[in-house]
C-alpha positions as CSV (number, residue, x, y, z in Angstrom):
1,M,62.7,-50.5,36.4
2,S,60.7,-53.4,37.8
3,S,57.4,-54.6,36.2
4,V,55.6,-53.1,39.2
5,E,57.2,-49.7,38.6
6,I,56.4,-49.9,34.9
7,A,52.8,-50.6,35.7
8,A,52.7,-47.7,38.1
9,A,54.2,-45.4,35.5
10,D,51.6,-46.6,32.9
11,A,48.8,-45.9,35.3
12,K,50.0,-42.3,35.7
13,R,50.3,-41.7,32.0
14,A,47.6,-39.4,30.5
15,T,44.8,-41.1,28.8
16,P,42.3,-39.7,26.2
17,R,39.8,-39.2,29.1
18,D,42.3,-36.8,30.7
19,T,42.8,-34.6,27.6
20,G,39.4,-34.8,25.9
21,C,35.7,-35.4,26.3
22,A,32.6,-37.1,24.9
23,L,29.8,-35.3,23.1
24,V,26.4,-36.9,22.8
25,T,23.9,-35.2,20.6
26,G,20.2,-35.4,21.4
27,A,21.0,-36.3,24.9
28,S,18.2,-34.8,27.0
29,R,16.3,-38.0,27.1
30,G,16.1,-41.6,25.8
31,I,19.1,-43.3,24.2
32,G,21.2,-40.1,24.3
33,A,20.6,-39.5,28.0
34,A,21.4,-43.1,28.9
35,T,24.5,-42.9,26.7
36,A,25.7,-39.7,28.4
37,Q,25.4,-41.3,31.8
38,A,27.1,-44.5,30.7
39,L,30.1,-42.7,29.3
40,A,30.3,-40.6,32.4
41,E,30.4,-43.8,34.5
42,H,33.3,-44.9,32.3
43,G,35.3,-41.8,33.2
44,W,34.5,-39.4,30.4
45,S,33.6,-35.8,30.8
46,V,30.4,-35.4,28.8
47,A,28.8,-32.6,26.8
48,V,25.0,-33.2,26.9
49,N,23.6,-31.7,23.7
50,Y,20.0,-30.6,23.3
51,S,18.0,-28.7,20.7
52,R,14.8,-27.7,22.6
53,D,14.7,-29.6,25.9
54,R,17.2,-27.6,28.0
55,E,15.6,-28.6,31.3
56,G,16.0,-32.3,30.4
57,A,19.6,-31.9,29.3
58,E,20.5,-29.9,32.4
59,A,18.9,-32.6,34.6
60,I,21.1,-35.3,32.9
61,A,24.2,-33.2,33.3
62,G,23.3,-32.5,36.9
63,S,22.8,-36.2,37.7
64,I,26.3,-36.9,36.3
65,E,27.8,-34.1,38.4
66,D,26.0,-35.3,41.5
67,A,27.6,-38.8,40.9
68,G,31.0,-37.2,40.9
69,G,31.4,-36.8,37.1
70,T,31.9,-33.8,34.9
71,A,29.2,-32.7,32.5
72,F,27.4,-29.7,31.1
73,A,24.4,-29.1,28.9
74,V,25.0,-27.4,25.5
75,G,22.2,-26.3,23.3
76,A,22.4,-26.4,19.5
77,D,20.3,-27.5,16.6
78,V,22.7,-30.0,14.9
79,S,21.2,-29.4,11.5
80,D,22.3,-25.7,11.7
81,A,25.9,-25.8,10.5
82,E,26.9,-22.5,12.3
83,A,25.2,-23.7,15.6
84,A,27.0,-27.1,15.4
85,D,30.4,-25.5,14.9
86,G,29.8,-23.1,17.7
87,M,28.8,-26.0,20.0
88,L,32.1,-27.9,19.2
89,A,34.1,-24.8,19.9
90,D,32.3,-24.3,23.2
91,V,32.8,-27.9,24.2
92,A,36.5,-27.8,23.3
93,E,37.0,-24.7,25.4
94,R,35.3,-26.1,28.4
95,L,36.2,-29.8,28.4
96,G,38.9,-30.2,25.7
97,P,38.7,-31.7,22.3
98,V,35.8,-34.1,21.5
99,L,37.4,-37.5,21.3
100,V,34.2,-39.5,21.6
101,L,31.3,-38.3,19.3
102,V,28.0,-40.0,19.6
103,N,25.7,-38.9,16.8
104,N,22.3,-39.7,18.4
105,A,20.1,-36.7,17.5
106,G,17.3,-37.8,15.2
107,I,13.7,-37.0,14.2
108,T,10.9,-38.7,12.3
109,A,8.2,-37.3,9.9
110,D,6.4,-40.5,8.9
111,N,4.1,-40.9,5.9
112,L,3.8,-43.1,2.8
113,S,6.3,-42.1,0.2
114,M,3.7,-40.8,-2.2
115,R,2.4,-38.4,0.5
116,L,5.8,-37.2,1.8
117,S,6.3,-33.5,1.3
118,D,9.7,-32.1,0.2
119,E,9.9,-30.4,3.6
120,D,9.5,-33.6,5.6
121,W,12.0,-35.4,3.4
122,T,14.6,-32.6,3.7
123,R,14.1,-32.0,7.4
124,V,14.7,-35.7,8.3
125,I,17.7,-36.0,6.0
126,D,19.2,-32.8,7.4
127,V,19.0,-33.8,11.0
128,N,19.6,-37.5,10.8
129,L,22.3,-37.6,8.1
130,T,23.7,-34.3,7.0
131,A,24.3,-33.1,10.5
132,V,26.3,-36.3,11.3
133,F,28.5,-35.6,8.3
134,R,29.2,-32.0,9.4
135,L,29.9,-32.9,13.0
136,T,32.1,-35.8,12.0
137,R,34.0,-33.6,9.6
138,S,34.7,-31.0,12.3
139,A,35.5,-33.4,15.1
140,I,37.7,-35.8,13.2
141,G,40.8,-33.5,12.9
142,P,41.5,-33.3,16.6
143,M,40.9,-37.0,16.9
144,M,43.5,-37.8,14.3
145,R,46.0,-35.4,15.9
146,Q,45.5,-37.2,19.2
147,R,45.7,-40.6,17.4
148,F,42.6,-41.5,19.3
149,G,38.9,-41.1,18.5
150,R,35.6,-42.9,18.7
151,I,32.7,-42.0,16.5
152,I,29.5,-43.9,17.1
153,N,26.5,-43.2,14.9
154,V,23.0,-44.2,16.0
155,S,21.3,-45.7,13.0
156,S,18.2,-47.9,13.2
157,V,16.9,-51.3,12.2
158,S,14.9,-49.2,9.7
159,G,18.1,-48.7,7.9
160,L,18.6,-52.4,7.6
161,R,15.1,-53.5,6.5
162,A,12.0,-52.1,4.9
163,N,9.7,-50.1,7.1
164,P,6.7,-48.8,5.1
165,G,5.8,-45.2,6.0
166,Q,9.3,-44.2,6.9
167,A,11.0,-43.8,3.5
168,N,12.8,-40.6,4.6
169,Y,13.8,-42.0,8.0
170,S,14.9,-45.3,6.5
171,A,16.9,-43.5,3.8
172,S,18.7,-41.3,6.4
173,K,19.5,-44.3,8.6
174,A,20.7,-46.5,5.7
175,G,22.8,-43.6,4.5
176,L,24.3,-43.3,8.0
177,I,25.5,-46.9,7.7
178,G,27.2,-46.2,4.4
179,F,28.8,-43.1,5.8
180,T,30.0,-45.0,8.9
181,R,31.7,-47.7,6.9
182,T,33.4,-45.3,4.4
183,V,34.7,-42.9,7.1
184,A,35.9,-45.9,9.1
185,A,38.1,-47.0,6.2
186,E,39.4,-43.5,5.7
187,V,40.7,-42.9,9.3
188,A,41.4,-46.4,10.7
189,R,45.2,-45.9,10.4
190,R,45.0,-42.8,12.7
191,G,43.6,-44.6,15.7
192,V,40.1,-43.4,15.1
193,T,37.2,-45.9,14.9
194,V,33.8,-45.3,13.4
195,N,30.9,-47.6,14.1
196,A,27.2,-47.6,14.2
197,V,24.5,-49.2,16.4
198,A,21.1,-50.0,14.9
199,P,18.4,-50.0,17.6
200,G,15.2,-51.8,17.1
201,L,12.0,-51.1,19.1
202,I,13.4,-49.2,22.1
203,E,11.2,-47.6,24.8
204,T,11.6,-43.9,24.0
205,E,9.4,-41.0,23.0
206,L,9.8,-41.9,19.4
207,T,8.2,-45.3,20.0
208,R,5.6,-44.2,22.5
209,D,2.8,-44.5,20.1
210,F,3.6,-48.1,19.4
211,T,3.8,-49.1,23.1
212,A,0.8,-47.0,24.1
213,N,-1.7,-48.7,21.8
214,G,-0.8,-52.2,23.0
215,E,1.3,-53.3,20.0
216,G,4.5,-53.1,22.1
217,S,3.1,-54.8,25.2
218,G,1.9,-58.2,24.1
219,G,1.4,-58.6,20.4
220,G,1.8,-56.9,17.0
221,L,5.3,-55.7,16.8
222,L,6.5,-58.0,19.5
223,D,5.6,-61.0,17.3
224,H,8.5,-59.9,15.0
225,I,11.0,-59.6,17.9
226,P,12.6,-63.0,18.8
227,A,13.4,-61.7,22.3
228,R,9.7,-60.9,22.7
229,R,10.3,-57.6,24.5
230,T,11.1,-54.0,23.7
231,G,14.6,-52.7,24.4
232,T,15.6,-50.0,26.8
233,P,17.8,-47.0,26.3
234,E,20.3,-48.6,28.6
235,D,20.5,-51.7,26.3
236,V,21.7,-49.4,23.5
237,A,23.9,-47.2,25.8
238,A,25.8,-50.3,26.9
239,C,26.8,-51.1,23.4
240,I,27.8,-47.6,22.7
241,R,29.9,-47.5,25.8
242,F,31.7,-50.6,24.6
243,L,32.4,-49.2,21.1
244,A,33.8,-46.1,22.8
245,S,36.2,-48.1,25.0
246,D,39.7,-49.3,24.6
247,E,38.5,-52.8,24.3
248,A,36.8,-51.9,21.0
249,S,40.0,-50.5,19.4
250,Y,40.0,-53.2,16.7
251,V,36.3,-52.8,15.9
252,T,35.6,-50.3,13.1
253,G,33.2,-50.0,10.3
254,A,30.8,-52.3,12.1
255,V,27.0,-52.0,12.4
256,L,25.7,-53.5,15.7
257,P,22.0,-54.3,15.7
258,V,20.5,-53.8,19.2
259,D,17.0,-55.1,18.4
260,G,16.3,-58.4,20.2
261,G,16.9,-60.3,17.0
262,M,14.4,-58.4,14.8
263,S,16.8,-57.9,11.9
264,A,17.9,-61.5,12.1
């Protein structure tokens, strides 16, 4: 067989994109929505998860379908173990096993540590950290059987440095980094990579208060960002798309800051 024939045969061989899909949690807007679109552009069928914003998620899935991709919106509160398991089963039935898992869903409930309620502590930890553990635990088996998997966890610069008023959020995001590194070491031999991105000040609904009061448009917080600008969801999605790609097969246990130099 000539080299040309070998190349043609390789091109016809099934790839993970042919047998599985990507699931992005919290994907009705912001970083999750941009990530769902970026992965679809890279050839993945995408499950667009939402908790409350069904209309937003269906709009993202619709835009992917309109562009020639495959996507559908799937509702589930990721902090509800039963709902999360049901979502994974639904996605697997419709699109195949989840081979790219982007744990993006997250919430905040800010206050000074001495004023944080037990409820606000637990709620943030449950959504931002415990849900990631459960989804990863459920998804990782099929990935290991396929000998291919990409898990990308959306942490935060708040998990890398102090951020007064966000003890619960910072703890959840720092915990996510430790979880990422440990699971990466556990499954690296099975073709599964586990990485994290740590966004800084990104223009999303979570940062709207900062940008609306002028701090994000000319002073204040921007003074601490060497790039002197806020980031966009697409800036983060581009890094996630790379970590989900074949080109990143030797990258695992990494934490990639996407923050314009803030953490530097």
